[in-house]
Biotite code that builds the C-alpha atoms (Angstrom):
import biotite.structure as struc

atoms = struc.array([
    struc.Atom([-30.223, -52.867, -2.966], chain_id="A", res_id=1, res_name="UNK", atom_name="CA", element="C"),
    struc.Atom([-29.286, -55.131, -5.918], chain_id="A", res_id=2, res_name="UNK", atom_name="CA", element="C"),
    struc.Atom([-26.028, -55.090, -7.915], chain_id="A", res_id=3, res_name="UNK", atom_name="CA", element="C"),
    struc.Atom([-27.639, -53.289, -10.861], chain_id="A", res_id=4, res_name="UNK", atom_name="CA", element="C"),
    struc.Atom([-28.705, -50.355, -8.680], chain_id="A", res_id=5, res_name="UNK", atom_name="CA", element="C"),
    struc.Atom([-25.265, -50.195, -7.138], chain_id="A", res_id=6, res_name="UNK", atom_name="CA", element="C"),
    struc.Atom([-23.660, -49.973, -10.553], chain_id="A", res_id=7, res_name="UNK", atom_name="CA", element="C"),
    struc.Atom([-26.034, -47.197, -11.630], chain_id="A", res_id=8, res_name="UNK", atom_name="CA", element="C"),
    struc.Atom([-25.182, -45.099, -8.539], chain_id="A", res_id=9, res_name="UNK", atom_name="CA", element="C"),
    struc.Atom([-21.401, -45.561, -8.607], chain_id="A", res_id=10, res_name="UNK", atom_name="CA", element="C"),
    struc.Atom([-20.702, -42.802, -11.227], chain_id="A", res_id=11, res_name="UNK", atom_name="CA", element="C"),
    struc.Atom([-22.151, -40.188, -8.835], chain_id="A", res_id=12, res_name="UNK", atom_name="CA", element="C"),
    struc.Atom([-19.856, -41.063, -5.969], chain_id="A", res_id=13, res_name="UNK", atom_name="CA", element="C"),
    struc.Atom([-16.839, -39.054, -7.297], chain_id="A", res_id=14, res_name="UNK", atom_name="CA", element="C"),
    struc.Atom([-19.091, -36.037, -7.823], chain_id="A", res_id=15, res_name="UNK", atom_name="CA", element="C"),
    struc.Atom([-20.404, -36.179, -4.270], chain_id="A", res_id=16, res_name="UNK", atom_name="CA", element="C"),
    struc.Atom([-16.879, -36.568, -2.920], chain_id="A", res_id=17, res_name="UNK", atom_name="CA", element="C"),
    struc.Atom([-15.603, -33.622, -5.002], chain_id="A", res_id=18, res_name="UNK", atom_name="CA", element="C"),
    struc.Atom([-18.420, -31.384, -3.762], chain_id="A", res_id=19, res_name="UNK", atom_name="CA", element="C"),
    struc.Atom([-17.730, -32.394, -0.181], chain_id="A", res_id=20, res_name="UNK", atom_name="CA", element="C"),
    struc.Atom([-14.012, -31.693, -0.557], chain_id="A", res_id=21, res_name="UNK", atom_name="CA", element="C"),
    struc.Atom([-14.672, -28.296, -2.159], chain_id="A", res_id=22, res_name="UNK", atom_name="CA", element="C"),
    struc.Atom([-17.096, -27.375, 0.596], chain_id="A", res_id=23, res_name="UNK", atom_name="CA", element="C"),
    struc.Atom([-14.613, -28.436, 3.244], chain_id="A", res_id=24, res_name="UNK", atom_name="CA", element="C"),
    struc.Atom([-11.861, -26.399, 1.608], chain_id="A", res_id=25, res_name="UNK", atom_name="CA", element="C"),
    struc.Atom([-14.081, -23.310, 1.406], chain_id="A", res_id=26, res_name="UNK", atom_name="CA", element="C"),
    struc.Atom([-15.084, -23.527, 5.059], chain_id="A", res_id=27, res_name="UNK", atom_name="CA", element="C"),
    struc.Atom([-11.462, -24.121, 5.997], chain_id="A", res_id=28, res_name="UNK", atom_name="CA", element="C"),
    struc.Atom([-10.352, -20.963, 4.176], chain_id="A", res_id=29, res_name="UNK", atom_name="CA", element="C"),
    struc.Atom([-13.135, -18.968, 5.769], chain_id="A", res_id=30, res_name="UNK", atom_name="CA", element="C"),
    struc.Atom([-12.182, -20.149, 9.241], chain_id="A", res_id=31, res_name="UNK", atom_name="CA", element="C"),
    struc.Atom([-8.497, -19.442, 8.564], chain_id="A", res_id=32, res_name="UNK", atom_name="CA", element="C"),
    struc.Atom([-9.342, -15.894, 7.462], chain_id="A", res_id=33, res_name="UNK", atom_name="CA", element="C"),
    struc.Atom([-11.424, -15.366, 10.589], chain_id="A", res_id=34, res_name="UNK", atom_name="CA", element="C"),
    struc.Atom([-8.595, -16.640, 12.790], chain_id="A", res_id=35, res_name="UNK", atom_name="CA", element="C"),
    struc.Atom([-6.119, -14.369, 10.992], chain_id="A", res_id=36, res_name="UNK", atom_name="CA", element="C"),
    struc.Atom([-8.334, -11.321, 11.577], chain_id="A", res_id=37, res_name="UNK", atom_name="CA", element="C"),
    struc.Atom([-8.941, -12.348, 15.194], chain_id="A", res_id=38, res_name="UNK", atom_name="CA", element="C"),
    struc.Atom([-5.200, -12.430, 15.830], chain_id="A", res_id=39, res_name="UNK", atom_name="CA", element="C"),
    struc.Atom([-4.740, -8.829, 14.680], chain_id="A", res_id=40, res_name="UNK", atom_name="CA", element="C"),
    struc.Atom([-4.483, -6.135, 17.351], chain_id="A", res_id=41, res_name="UNK", atom_name="CA", element="C"),
    struc.Atom([-7.499, -3.927, 17.943], chain_id="A", res_id=42, res_name="UNK", atom_name="CA", element="C"),
    struc.Atom([-7.053, -0.975, 15.618], chain_id="A", res_id=43, res_name="UNK", atom_name="CA", element="C"),
    struc.Atom([-9.164, 1.993, 14.601], chain_id="A", res_id=44, res_name="UNK", atom_name="CA", element="C"),
    struc.Atom([-7.265, 4.329, 12.260], chain_id="A", res_id=45, res_name="UNK", atom_name="CA", element="C"),
    struc.Atom([-5.453, 1.906, 9.952], chain_id="A", res_id=46, res_name="UNK", atom_name="CA", element="C"),
    struc.Atom([-7.358, -0.339, 7.565], chain_id="A", res_id=47, res_name="UNK", atom_name="CA", element="C"),
    struc.Atom([-5.293, -3.518, 7.692], chain_id="A", res_id=48, res_name="UNK", atom_name="CA", element="C"),
    struc.Atom([-5.014, -5.821, 4.680], chain_id="A", res_id=49, res_name="UNK", atom_name="CA", element="C"),
    struc.Atom([-3.771, -9.144, 6.134], chain_id="A", res_id=50, res_name="UNK", atom_name="CA", element="C"),
    struc.Atom([-3.223, -10.646, 2.684], chain_id="A", res_id=51, res_name="UNK", atom_name="CA", element="C"),
    struc.Atom([-2.406, -7.499, 0.742], chain_id="A", res_id=52, res_name="UNK", atom_name="CA", element="C"),
    struc.Atom([-0.839, -7.775, -2.703], chain_id="A", res_id=53, res_name="UNK", atom_name="CA", element="C"),
    struc.Atom([2.916, -7.939, -3.135], chain_id="A", res_id=54, res_name="UNK", atom_name="CA", element="C"),
    struc.Atom([4.260, -4.993, -5.092], chain_id="A", res_id=55, res_name="UNK", atom_name="CA", element="C"),
    struc.Atom([5.563, -5.725, -8.584], chain_id="A", res_id=56, res_name="UNK", atom_name="CA", element="C"),
    struc.Atom([9.037, -4.735, -9.671], chain_id="A", res_id=57, res_name="UNK", atom_name="CA", element="C"),
    struc.Atom([9.306, -1.054, -10.547], chain_id="A", res_id=58, res_name="UNK", atom_name="CA", element="C"),
    struc.Atom([12.044, 1.361, -11.571], chain_id="A", res_id=59, res_name="UNK", atom_name="CA", element="C"),
    struc.Atom([11.860, 4.812, -10.035], chain_id="A", res_id=60, res_name="UNK", atom_name="CA", element="C"),
    struc.Atom([14.638, 7.040, -8.677], chain_id="A", res_id=61, res_name="UNK", atom_name="CA", element="C"),
    struc.Atom([15.105, 8.866, -5.393], chain_id="A", res_id=62, res_name="UNK", atom_name="CA", element="C"),
    struc.Atom([15.899, 12.472, -4.500], chain_id="A", res_id=63, res_name="UNK", atom_name="CA", element="C"),
    struc.Atom([19.601, 11.744, -5.017], chain_id="A", res_id=64, res_name="UNK", atom_name="CA", element="C"),
    struc.Atom([18.914, 10.544, -8.562], chain_id="A", res_id=65, res_name="UNK", atom_name="CA", element="C"),
    struc.Atom([19.697, 6.940, -7.558], chain_id="A", res_id=66, res_name="UNK", atom_name="CA", element="C"),
    struc.Atom([17.546, 3.968, -8.666], chain_id="A", res_id=67, res_name="UNK", atom_name="CA", element="C"),
    struc.Atom([14.692, 3.122, -6.322], chain_id="A", res_id=68, res_name="UNK", atom_name="CA", element="C"),
    struc.Atom([12.876, -0.174, -6.770], chain_id="A", res_id=69, res_name="UNK", atom_name="CA", element="C"),
    struc.Atom([10.991, -2.849, -4.919], chain_id="A", res_id=70, res_name="UNK", atom_name="CA", element="C"),
    struc.Atom([14.107, -3.948, -3.020], chain_id="A", res_id=71, res_name="UNK", atom_name="CA", element="C"),
    struc.Atom([14.290, -0.504, -1.392], chain_id="A", res_id=72, res_name="UNK", atom_name="CA", element="C"),
    struc.Atom([10.991, -1.221, 0.362], chain_id="A", res_id=73, res_name="UNK", atom_name="CA", element="C"),
    struc.Atom([12.004, -4.619, 1.705], chain_id="A", res_id=74, res_name="UNK", atom_name="CA", element="C"),
    struc.Atom([13.140, -5.409, 5.262], chain_id="A", res_id=75, res_name="UNK", atom_name="CA", element="C"),
    struc.Atom([11.518, -2.308, 6.708], chain_id="A", res_id=76, res_name="UNK", atom_name="CA", element="C"),
    struc.Atom([8.038, -0.834, 7.168], chain_id="A", res_id=77, res_name="UNK", atom_name="CA", element="C"),
    struc.Atom([7.197, 2.180, 5.010], chain_id="A", res_id=78, res_name="UNK", atom_name="CA", element="C"),
    struc.Atom([4.506, 4.827, 4.704], chain_id="A", res_id=79, res_name="UNK", atom_name="CA", element="C"),
    struc.Atom([4.040, 5.970, 1.103], chain_id="A", res_id=80, res_name="UNK", atom_name="CA", element="C"),
    struc.Atom([2.295, 9.184, 0.098], chain_id="A", res_id=81, res_name="UNK", atom_name="CA", element="C"),
    struc.Atom([1.564, 10.427, -3.434], chain_id="A", res_id=82, res_name="UNK", atom_name="CA", element="C"),
    struc.Atom([1.806, 14.160, -4.138], chain_id="A", res_id=83, res_name="UNK", atom_name="CA", element="C"),
    struc.Atom([3.809, 16.896, -5.852], chain_id="A", res_id=84, res_name="UNK", atom_name="CA", element="C"),
    struc.Atom([5.975, 19.747, -4.631], chain_id="A", res_id=85, res_name="UNK", atom_name="CA", element="C"),
    struc.Atom([3.710, 22.525, -5.959], chain_id="A", res_id=86, res_name="UNK", atom_name="CA", element="C"),
    struc.Atom([0.755, 21.170, -3.971], chain_id="A", res_id=87, res_name="UNK", atom_name="CA", element="C"),
    struc.Atom([-0.825, 24.032, -2.094], chain_id="A", res_id=88, res_name="UNK", atom_name="CA", element="C"),
    struc.Atom([-2.101, 22.598, 1.198], chain_id="A", res_id=89, res_name="UNK", atom_name="CA", element="C"),
    struc.Atom([-2.793, 18.856, 1.328], chain_id="A", res_id=90, res_name="UNK", atom_name="CA", element="C"),
    struc.Atom([0.758, 17.724, 0.589], chain_id="A", res_id=91, res_name="UNK", atom_name="CA", element="C"),
    struc.Atom([2.696, 19.896, 3.039], chain_id="A", res_id=92, res_name="UNK", atom_name="CA", element="C"),
    struc.Atom([0.141, 19.254, 5.781], chain_id="A", res_id=93, res_name="UNK", atom_name="CA", element="C"),
    struc.Atom([0.298, 15.503, 5.190], chain_id="A", res_id=94, res_name="UNK", atom_name="CA", element="C"),
    struc.Atom([4.089, 15.527, 5.074], chain_id="A", res_id=95, res_name="UNK", atom_name="CA", element="C"),
    struc.Atom([4.214, 17.310, 8.425], chain_id="A", res_id=96, res_name="UNK", atom_name="CA", element="C"),
    struc.Atom([1.709, 14.853, 9.888], chain_id="A", res_id=97, res_name="UNK", atom_name="CA", element="C"),
    struc.Atom([3.717, 11.882, 8.622], chain_id="A", res_id=98, res_name="UNK", atom_name="CA", element="C"),
    struc.Atom([6.696, 13.307, 10.468], chain_id="A", res_id=99, res_name="UNK", atom_name="CA", element="C"),
    struc.Atom([4.627, 13.412, 13.654], chain_id="A", res_id=100, res_name="UNK", atom_name="CA", element="C"),
    struc.Atom([3.504, 9.832, 13.072], chain_id="A", res_id=101, res_name="UNK", atom_name="CA", element="C"),
    struc.Atom([7.016, 8.570, 12.406], chain_id="A", res_id=102, res_name="UNK", atom_name="CA", element="C"),
    struc.Atom([8.375, 10.295, 15.522], chain_id="A", res_id=103, res_name="UNK", atom_name="CA", element="C"),
    struc.Atom([5.477, 9.029, 17.637], chain_id="A", res_id=104, res_name="UNK", atom_name="CA", element="C"),
    struc.Atom([5.815, 5.424, 16.510], chain_id="A", res_id=105, res_name="UNK", atom_name="CA", element="C"),
    struc.Atom([9.510, 5.525, 17.456], chain_id="A", res_id=106, res_name="UNK", atom_name="CA", element="C"),
    struc.Atom([10.283, 2.442, 15.382], chain_id="A", res_id=107, res_name="UNK", atom_name="CA", element="C"),
    struc.Atom([12.031, 1.849, 12.090], chain_id="A", res_id=108, res_name="UNK", atom_name="CA", element="C"),
    struc.Atom([9.604, 3.386, 9.589], chain_id="A", res_id=109, res_name="UNK", atom_name="CA", element="C"),
    struc.Atom([10.399, 4.822, 6.170], chain_id="A", res_id=110, res_name="UNK", atom_name="CA", element="C"),
    struc.Atom([8.427, 7.839, 5.014], chain_id="A", res_id=111, res_name="UNK", atom_name="CA", element="C"),
    struc.Atom([8.322, 7.898, 1.217], chain_id="A", res_id=112, res_name="UNK", atom_name="CA", element="C"),
    struc.Atom([6.989, 10.812, -0.850], chain_id="A", res_id=113, res_name="UNK", atom_name="CA", element="C"),
    struc.Atom([6.259, 9.925, -4.473], chain_id="A", res_id=114, res_name="UNK", atom_name="CA", element="C"),
    struc.Atom([5.925, 12.889, -6.818], chain_id="A", res_id=115, res_name="UNK", atom_name="CA", element="C"),
    struc.Atom([3.404, 12.212, -9.583], chain_id="A", res_id=116, res_name="UNK", atom_name="CA", element="C"),
    struc.Atom([4.631, 15.352, -11.377], chain_id="A", res_id=117, res_name="UNK", atom_name="CA", element="C"),
    struc.Atom([7.995, 14.262, -12.849], chain_id="A", res_id=118, res_name="UNK", atom_name="CA", element="C"),
    struc.Atom([7.818, 16.918, -15.560], chain_id="A", res_id=119, res_name="UNK", atom_name="CA", element="C"),
    struc.Atom([8.455, 19.617, -12.962], chain_id="A", res_id=120, res_name="UNK", atom_name="CA", element="C"),
    struc.Atom([9.726, 17.730, -9.908], chain_id="A", res_id=121, res_name="UNK", atom_name="CA", element="C"),
    struc.Atom([13.373, 16.949, -10.582], chain_id="A", res_id=122, res_name="UNK", atom_name="CA", element="C"),
    struc.Atom([15.472, 15.047, -8.010], chain_id="A", res_id=123, res_name="UNK", atom_name="CA", element="C"),
    struc.Atom([16.995, 18.351, -6.857], chain_id="A", res_id=124, res_name="UNK", atom_name="CA", element="C"),
    struc.Atom([13.583, 19.926, -6.280], chain_id="A", res_id=125, res_name="UNK", atom_name="CA", element="C"),
    struc.Atom([12.280, 16.820, -4.512], chain_id="A", res_id=126, res_name="UNK", atom_name="CA", element="C"),
    struc.Atom([15.440, 16.758, -2.377], chain_id="A", res_id=127, res_name="UNK", atom_name="CA", element="C"),
    struc.Atom([14.820, 20.272, -1.104], chain_id="A", res_id=128, res_name="UNK", atom_name="CA", element="C"),
    struc.Atom([11.145, 19.517, -0.552], chain_id="A", res_id=129, res_name="UNK", atom_name="CA", element="C"),
    struc.Atom([11.440, 16.343, 1.508], chain_id="A", res_id=130, res_name="UNK", atom_name="CA", element="C"),
    struc.Atom([14.401, 17.646, 3.513], chain_id="A", res_id=131, res_name="UNK", atom_name="CA", element="C"),
    struc.Atom([12.326, 20.657, 4.553], chain_id="A", res_id=132, res_name="UNK", atom_name="CA", element="C"),
    struc.Atom([10.237, 18.191, 6.580], chain_id="A", res_id=133, res_name="UNK", atom_name="CA", element="C"),
    struc.Atom([12.841, 15.665, 7.715], chain_id="A", res_id=134, res_name="UNK", atom_name="CA", element="C"),
    struc.Atom([16.387, 14.644, 6.900], chain_id="A", res_id=135, res_name="UNK", atom_name="CA", element="C"),
    struc.Atom([15.208, 11.035, 6.882], chain_id="A", res_id=136, res_name="UNK", atom_name="CA", element="C"),
    struc.Atom([12.317, 11.348, 4.428], chain_id="A", res_id=137, res_name="UNK", atom_name="CA", element="C"),
    struc.Atom([12.733, 9.729, 1.014], chain_id="A", res_id=138, res_name="UNK", atom_name="CA", element="C"),
    struc.Atom([11.520, 11.425, -2.145], chain_id="A", res_id=139, res_name="UNK", atom_name="CA", element="C"),
    struc.Atom([10.992, 9.427, -5.328], chain_id="A", res_id=140, res_name="UNK", atom_name="CA", element="C"),
    struc.Atom([9.625, 9.895, -8.841], chain_id="A", res_id=141, res_name="UNK", atom_name="CA", element="C"),
    struc.Atom([10.273, 8.508, -12.302], chain_id="A", res_id=142, res_name="UNK", atom_name="CA", element="C"),
    struc.Atom([8.965, 8.009, -15.803], chain_id="A", res_id=143, res_name="UNK", atom_name="CA", element="C"),
    struc.Atom([5.174, 8.380, -16.055], chain_id="A", res_id=144, res_name="UNK", atom_name="CA", element="C"),
    struc.Atom([4.688, 4.738, -17.012], chain_id="A", res_id=145, res_name="UNK", atom_name="CA", element="C"),
    struc.Atom([6.657, 3.572, -13.959], chain_id="A", res_id=146, res_name="UNK", atom_name="CA", element="C"),
    struc.Atom([4.660, 5.879, -11.692], chain_id="A", res_id=147, res_name="UNK", atom_name="CA", element="C"),
    struc.Atom([1.487, 4.496, -13.289], chain_id="A", res_id=148, res_name="UNK", atom_name="CA", element="C"),
    struc.Atom([2.509, 0.906, -12.561], chain_id="A", res_id=149, res_name="UNK", atom_name="CA", element="C"),
    struc.Atom([3.388, 1.685, -8.951], chain_id="A", res_id=150, res_name="UNK", atom_name="CA", element="C"),
    struc.Atom([0.188, 3.681, -8.405], chain_id="A", res_id=151, res_name="UNK", atom_name="CA", element="C"),
    struc.Atom([-1.996, 0.935, -9.896], chain_id="A", res_id=152, res_name="UNK", atom_name="CA", element="C"),
    struc.Atom([-0.364, -1.678, -7.676], chain_id="A", res_id=153, res_name="UNK", atom_name="CA", element="C"),
    struc.Atom([-1.409, 0.330, -4.617], chain_id="A", res_id=154, res_name="UNK", atom_name="CA", element="C"),
    struc.Atom([-4.758, 1.500, -5.985], chain_id="A", res_id=155, res_name="UNK", atom_name="CA", element="C"),
    struc.Atom([-3.727, 5.164, -5.841], chain_id="A", res_id=156, res_name="UNK", atom_name="CA", element="C"),
    struc.Atom([-5.426, 7.271, -8.554], chain_id="A", res_id=157, res_name="UNK", atom_name="CA", element="C"),
    struc.Atom([-3.826, 10.443, -9.843], chain_id="A", res_id=158, res_name="UNK", atom_name="CA", element="C"),
    struc.Atom([-4.259, 12.699, -12.864], chain_id="A", res_id=159, res_name="UNK", atom_name="CA", element="C"),
    struc.Atom([-1.931, 15.226, -14.458], chain_id="A", res_id=160, res_name="UNK", atom_name="CA", element="C"),
    struc.Atom([-3.623, 17.556, -16.955], chain_id="A", res_id=161, res_name="UNK", atom_name="CA", element="C"),
    struc.Atom([-1.734, 20.008, -19.159], chain_id="A", res_id=162, res_name="UNK", atom_name="CA", element="C"),
    struc.Atom([-3.990, 21.574, -21.786], chain_id="A", res_id=163, res_name="UNK", atom_name="CA", element="C"),
    struc.Atom([-1.716, 24.485, -22.542], chain_id="A", res_id=164, res_name="UNK", atom_name="CA", element="C"),
    struc.Atom([-3.760, 27.031, -20.601], chain_id="A", res_id=165, res_name="UNK", atom_name="CA", element="C"),
    struc.Atom([-3.717, 25.272, -17.239], chain_id="A", res_id=166, res_name="UNK", atom_name="CA", element="C"),
    struc.Atom([-1.657, 22.643, -15.490], chain_id="A", res_id=167, res_name="UNK", atom_name="CA", element="C"),
    struc.Atom([-3.413, 20.637, -12.785], chain_id="A", res_id=168, res_name="UNK", atom_name="CA", element="C"),
    struc.Atom([-2.444, 17.663, -10.681], chain_id="A", res_id=169, res_name="UNK", atom_name="CA", element="C"),
    struc.Atom([-4.949, 15.577, -8.732], chain_id="A", res_id=170, res_name="UNK", atom_name="CA", element="C"),
    struc.Atom([-3.838, 12.679, -6.559], chain_id="A", res_id=171, res_name="UNK", atom_name="CA", element="C"),
    struc.Atom([-4.850, 10.319, -3.801], chain_id="A", res_id=172, res_name="UNK", atom_name="CA", element="C"),
    struc.Atom([-4.330, 11.675, -0.287], chain_id="A", res_id=173, res_name="UNK", atom_name="CA", element="C"),
    struc.Atom([-4.301, 8.197, 1.280], chain_id="A", res_id=174, res_name="UNK", atom_name="CA", element="C"),
    struc.Atom([-1.255, 6.855, 3.100], chain_id="A", res_id=175, res_name="UNK", atom_name="CA", element="C"),
    struc.Atom([-0.166, 3.371, 2.086], chain_id="A", res_id=176, res_name="UNK", atom_name="CA", element="C"),
    struc.Atom([1.497, 1.081, 4.633], chain_id="A", res_id=177, res_name="UNK", atom_name="CA", element="C"),
    struc.Atom([4.056, -1.284, 3.080], chain_id="A", res_id=178, res_name="UNK", atom_name="CA", element="C"),
    struc.Atom([5.371, -4.202, 5.120], chain_id="A", res_id=179, res_name="UNK", atom_name="CA", element="C"),
    struc.Atom([8.955, -5.590, 5.097], chain_id="A", res_id=180, res_name="UNK", atom_name="CA", element="C"),
    struc.Atom([8.067, -8.055, 2.324], chain_id="A", res_id=181, res_name="UNK", atom_name="CA", element="C"),
    struc.Atom([7.190, -5.092, 0.066], chain_id="A", res_id=182, res_name="UNK", atom_name="CA", element="C"),
    struc.Atom([3.483, -5.952, 0.201], chain_id="A", res_id=183, res_name="UNK", atom_name="CA", element="C"),
    struc.Atom([0.580, -3.591, 0.811], chain_id="A", res_id=184, res_name="UNK", atom_name="CA", element="C"),
    struc.Atom([-0.280, -4.092, 4.483], chain_id="A", res_id=185, res_name="UNK", atom_name="CA", element="C"),
    struc.Atom([-2.806, -1.324, 5.048], chain_id="A", res_id=186, res_name="UNK", atom_name="CA", element="C"),
    struc.Atom([-4.195, 2.075, 4.131], chain_id="A", res_id=187, res_name="UNK", atom_name="CA", element="C"),
    struc.Atom([-4.774, 5.204, 6.183], chain_id="A", res_id=188, res_name="UNK", atom_name="CA", element="C"),
    struc.Atom([-7.423, 7.630, 5.002], chain_id="A", res_id=189, res_name="UNK", atom_name="CA", element="C"),
    struc.Atom([-7.754, 11.355, 5.535], chain_id="A", res_id=190, res_name="UNK", atom_name="CA", element="C"),
    struc.Atom([-8.284, 13.132, 7.835], chain_id="A", res_id=191, res_name="UNK", atom_name="CA", element="C"),
    struc.Atom([-5.344, 11.685, 9.732], chain_id="A", res_id=192, res_name="UNK", atom_name="CA", element="C"),
    struc.Atom([-6.025, 10.928, 13.385], chain_id="A", res_id=193, res_name="UNK", atom_name="CA", element="C"),
    struc.Atom([-2.440, 11.239, 14.552], chain_id="A", res_id=194, res_name="UNK", atom_name="CA", element="C"),
    struc.Atom([-2.692, 9.721, 18.032], chain_id="A", res_id=195, res_name="UNK", atom_name="CA", element="C"),
    struc.Atom([-4.858, 6.806, 16.868], chain_id="A", res_id=196, res_name="UNK", atom_name="CA", element="C"),
    struc.Atom([-2.528, 6.104, 13.921], chain_id="A", res_id=197, res_name="UNK", atom_name="CA", element="C"),
    struc.Atom([0.515, 6.109, 16.191], chain_id="A", res_id=198, res_name="UNK", atom_name="CA", element="C"),
    struc.Atom([-1.185, 3.641, 18.563], chain_id="A", res_id=199, res_name="UNK", atom_name="CA", element="C"),
    struc.Atom([-2.196, 1.353, 15.694], chain_id="A", res_id=200, res_name="UNK", atom_name="CA", element="C"),
    struc.Atom([1.256, 1.377, 14.141], chain_id="A", res_id=201, res_name="UNK", atom_name="CA", element="C"),
    struc.Atom([2.937, 0.663, 17.458], chain_id="A", res_id=202, res_name="UNK", atom_name="CA", element="C"),
    struc.Atom([0.750, -2.448, 17.693], chain_id="A", res_id=203, res_name="UNK", atom_name="CA", element="C"),
    struc.Atom([1.259, -3.499, 14.073], chain_id="A", res_id=204, res_name="UNK", atom_name="CA", element="C"),
    struc.Atom([4.965, -2.863, 13.528], chain_id="A", res_id=205, res_name="UNK", atom_name="CA", element="C"),
])
């Protein structure tokens, strides 16, 4: 190969190198993700999100009327459930089942009930509601825009409709597992398989 041909080919060398580096990086990330999943315990009832999103800052308040924000979910695992105190069946059943899960796991685990109906669910009402299931449960709510931000961060849809003639509340029935860094670590879908969830959480926590 003569010098002229070498000079014509030289401009392509950086491109080839860049493609090779990008390909190597991609395969490296893929392998890292596979190793991360392989290191997780065998689970069946909890959908684990190894790199779940960190929760943004939010400003809600608890059933004592005290501020409740992102810092309140740090340094401890939490199960979060969206509902409202006038819920006919799903909410009370789920609250009772979360109590069974928390007792079965027998580890430090917050159970947090978020009312998406702040117009009717005052701190006093939420206090009576959560304490009817457990003295340790935490009830929270807040301004609609703050609830919206928190719900969107977790991917938890809900709708409150008040057209004057009827008042309806629809909400996600999923349980959201928050890790001690206040990041979404997993989701648990209905129907709740209590024994399987307890086993999974014992392995994860």
